[in-house]
N, C-alpha and C positions, 0 to 999 in steps of 0.2 A: 445494467448488470455486467459484469466482466468475468469471464473465466480465464484464468491465467495459466499460461504453460509452465509458469516457474514455481507455481503453488500458491499464489495470491489470486485471490478474487473479492470483488466488492459487491454490494447490492444496496439499493436506497430502501430505507424502511420509514416511510415519512419524511421527516424532516432530518432524520438521522442518516449516516453512512456506516454501515457495518462492513469491515474488512477481515476476511478469513484467509488464515494460512493453512493448508494441508487439511481443509476442512474444519478446521477449528476457529472459533471466534478470536480474532487477535487484538481488534480494537473497534471502539465504536467513537465515531465523529459525531460531535452535535455543534449547532450554531455556527460560529465563523469557521471552526475548523471545517466541518462538513461542507460550508459553500465555498471555502478556499480549495479544497480537494476536488469538488464538481468541477470548477473552473479549470484547475491544471490537469485533470485526468486525461483529456483528450488531445491537450499539448505536447506531451511527450512520451517517455518510457512509463506505462502503467505500473509495471512491476517494481522499478525504482523507486516511484512515488510511494506507493503501498509499503515497500520495505521501509522507507523513511519514517513514515507516519506511525508504523507499529514500532520502530525502534529496532527491527531486526535488519541492521545495516552496519558495516564496518565496525567488526568486533575487534580489530587489532591484530588478527591472526592472519590477514590476508599477505600473500607476497608478491612483490613485484616481479614483473615478468622479465628484468634484464639480469636475474642472476645467474 
């Protein structure tokens, strides 16, 4: 289980992985998706990975820093 500084956290529930965002269940990963998530979770930024699997990533309203 991981507690996230940016609002995401995850926990393993049997063979499933449950992802929470600000205390609410955002997504449940099962089967291949859960296995792939568990492989990738230690390899990089957990917060970014959880944002991607929940769909809470790049809504199109982000601004570039060069303006």
